[in-house]
N, C-alpha and C positions, 0 to 999 in steps of 0.2 A: 215333423210329421213323423207317422210309424209305419218302417218299413214291412212290406211284405215278405213272407218267409216261403222257400221251398225246400222237399226234402233231400239229399244227396241218397243217389240211387235206391236200392231197397232197406239202407240203415234207418234209425231212429234219428241219424242227427239231420235238423235243420237249422236253416242258413239264411241269414236277410239276405233281400235280393240284389243289396249292394255290400260291396266289402270295402277292404282295407289291402293295397296291395303295397308291401312291405320292401320293394327291390328301391323307392327313394330313401330311404332312410338308410341306405348302404351306401346313398351316395353316387347312385349310379349316374354314369357322364359329369359331373359336376362336383365339387366339394362337398363333403356332408357339413352339415348344419345341426347337431344334436341336440340345441335350445327346440331352434323350429321345430323338428322330426318330431320330438319328444309332445310336443304342443297341439301340435297337427292329431296327431295319434289319439291324446286324450279328448279331444274336442270330438275326433269323429267318435270315436265310443260313445261318447255323451250324446253324441245326432243317432245313436241304435246302429252304425258300422260296426259291429260285433262280430266277424267272421275277419279273422288279420290272416295274411298270407307271408310266409318270410321264407328264409332256406340261406343257407351256410356260406353260399357264394357271394350273396348279396354285402358287397363291404367287407368282404373276408371276417364274417362273424359280426360286423357293427350293426347290421338290420336286429338280426338275430338278440344281440341284448339293450338295442333301444324296445324293442318288442317285446321282450322280458318284462322288462321293466314298467313299462303301460299296464299290463296285461294282469302283474301280480294285484290280485286281491278284487278283481275285476270279473263278471259273468263275460266267458269269452268262446270263440270258436277258433281254434289254431291250426292253419296247415304251416308244414315245413316240408324241405326236400332232404333227399339221400342223391346220392348218385358220386359225390363230391366227399372228401375228411379235409380238414384245414390242417396244416404240418408249421410250425411254429417257420419264420423267416420269410420276408416281405422279397418278392418276385420282381426281378430287375425292372419292371414296367406295367405296374397294375396299372397305370393309365390307359394302356394296350387294349385291357381286358374289360372295361368301361369303369373302372373302380380306383380315381385318382386321390383316394386320398382314404384308404381301407384300413382295416387293423394290420399287424405285422403279421400276417400268415399268407400261405399261397395253397390252393386249393389242387386235390391232387386225384383225378378219377379214380374209383373206384366202386360197382356197382354188385362187389362178390357178397356171398352172405356175412361176412365178419366186417364188410366197408358198409353194408346197409346198420348192421347193429352198432358197427361203433360210432358211424353218423346221429344215429338217434337218440345213444347216451349224451354224446355230446353236444346237442341241441341241445336236450336238456339242462344240461348244465352250463352252457350259455345263456340261456333263456329265463334261467334259475326259477322252472315250473317243474311241478310233479305231473302235467300232463298236455301231451299232442295230438289233437281229434283225427289228423288229415296224414299223412304219409306218402307225398310224392316221388317220384324218380323224375331228377332232375337231367333236363337236355340229353338225352337218350333220342338216337337219331343220325341218318346218313349226313343231313344237310351241317349237324353240330362236329360229327367225329372225322366225317368220310370215309376213308378205309380203316378204321381202328374200329368202324362200328360194328362189325362181326361178333370179334372177341368183345366189345362190352355189351353187345346183347345176349351172347352166349353166358359168359359173367351172373346176367341178370335173370335168363334163366335155370340157370344150373343151379343160383343158390341166392342172389338178392331178391327175390321172389318168392324163395322160400319163406328168409329173414322177413317182407313185409307179412305175409300170411301168417305166421308164428306170432306178430307181434299184434297182428288183428283176431287171431282165435282167442290171446290171451286176456283181451279185452285192452290191453295199453295203447292201441287205438281202435276207432271206428270207422276206417274206410284208409282205403292205397288207390293209388292212380298213376300218371304222369304227369309231369307240369312241363310242358314241352310247345315249340314252335312250329311242329311238320303234323300234319294229319298225318301221313303215313308214319309217323313211326306210333302211334294209336290205332291205326289199325292193326297193325302187325303183333303189337302186343293183345289183340283180343283173341288169337291164336294160341297164346300160351300163359294165357293168365285170366284169372276171375276179379274183374277190378271192379270199383264203385263208382270212380269220378275220371274225370280228364281235365287237369286243368292247359288250356288250348290258349295260347297269347296271340294276337293279334290275325287270325284265320277266321274266324266268323267275326265278320264285322259289318258296318252298313257298306265301308270298301272293297269286302273279299267278301263271297260264301260260296268257296271254291269247297268244303267240307258238307254242304248240304244234303247232296244224296250218298254222300258216302259216308262217314263219320259219324253225321251226325241221324242218320238213319238208321245206322246199327244201332248206337247209344239208345235210340227209341225202345227199340225192337227189343236190347238187353236190358231193361229198365237201369239205366245206367245215366247218371249224370254230366254234364260240362261247367266248370266255373271258366266263366272267360275272362281273360286276363290281356291286356293291352288294347280297349274299345277302340281308343284313338288311335292305333296304328304307330304306336311310339312316337306321338306327335303331331302326323299329319291333319287328324280329324281336328285337332284343335288350333289350330293356328299356326302350328308350325311347318318345319321345313323338312323332318324324320321321318322317314318309312321305314323298318324292317332294321330301325338302330341306324341307320345311315339316310345317308343325302337321298331322297324322291328324284326317281327318273320326270323324267318329264310326262311322259304316259299317267302316272300315279299323280302329277301335280294338276294335269288338265282336269282327271276325273274326279278330284276334289274338288275344283273351281268349280264344275258341274252341278255337285252336289249340294255345296255351298249355297249357288243360285237356286237353284230349285227350294231349297228351305229355307229362303231367305223370302221369295215369293208366300209363303205362309205363314212366314213372320215367326218361323222355328229355328234356335240356334243351333248352329252345325253338330256343335257338341252336343245338345239336349237329346236330337236323332240317332245319333251314336250310341250312345247311353241307351237308349230305351227301346234300340231295333233288337238286339241281342235276344231280350227276354221274352220274343214273339216267338221263342221258340220252347216247346215246352221240356227240351232235353238240358235246356240251360236253366242251373239254380240260382247262381249269381254272378255278376259282371263287378270285378274288381280294381280299379282305375289306381295305378299309382300316383299317389300324390304326395307334392313337394313341401305345400305349406296349409295354411289356413286358410288364405286367399283362395286355394286352387278348390280344398275342400267347401268354402262358403259356395264357391261357383257352380262345383257338382252339384250339390245341395238344392243350389236355383234347377239346373238341368232334368233335377230329375224330377220335380216336381210341376214341372210343365205338363197340360195336355197337350199331345197333339194330335191336330185333325187328322181322322182316315186319309181322306182326299191327297195330303202329303204323299205317303207310302202309295196310293196308287199313281200319285204323278211320277214318281221316282220311278217304277216296273214302267210306267208310258213312255218315260224316257232314255228306258233302258239300262236306268241306271243302278237298279237292283234286281237279283234275281227274279222271275216270275212267280218261282212255288216256293218264295222264301217264306214262313208264317212273318206277319206282323203282329204286332200288341194290336186290342180292340179298345184297351185303356189304357191308361198311366198304370202301366207293369210294378212299381214301384211303390201305389198305396191304393190298389184295386188288388181285389182277390180273386185269380184266374177261374 
């Protein structure tokens, strides 16, 4: 299968519509298996998933090391993140931060000019690569930082953003944005930065379309892109019980059950609909599920190769399971040029 590509904002950077989310390579919520992770990434690259996203936070450097080893010598588009600087020494309970088997470092939030520059240079060293294409500001937002967010945003506005823009202007990176789970953080960022792309995880999915009239519309107006992380809402749309990295509440479980029943009536696996729906929106450039194993990759490739009947999207809207004004794919978005 030859994947379609879409442009990132107003840049000359094009990415495949299906990318590779690197959080599982850091051992997200489970023990890391470096051998299987490396084989999964290599197979994904061979299959055309040449846009790879990672971050220093993922396994406290483990994901970046594996990604760099996998990309070296290949054609790729790579994004990583700034906002946390890794310091030597293991935290007391890394599992509580989602990483039960990380490298012996601990992250310290730093959205300042020096923090962004230091993080960028350290990522290049961990990756063992001479190029990063996209830098995202990681996990800025009130949900993440609560009362500390105002200071972090101030640091980003007065320093960190300037570092990102200098790197972009110098050609050391091609695009800048935010990598967050919060729509509001992106909307606020529009007031103080000229961004190219937002990596939004879990907020515009088959299950949730909250940003449709806010962030998604704003990105279209500004000719910006969305990279869609977490298309399965951290597992609930692919047969799990996890939503937003925790146990799914009953209301979410019931809605997912209804979505699954409607998809089943059209002989469409729920994960296939979840992967294809976001690309119905013109602002979405790429969908990047986190893939742990070659089996998960094979399943994903099967789901994105399916042709989904238009009647399914209509049925979902008729049942109130999908926003009435949500744009839907008119053909397979992974194989057909829009």
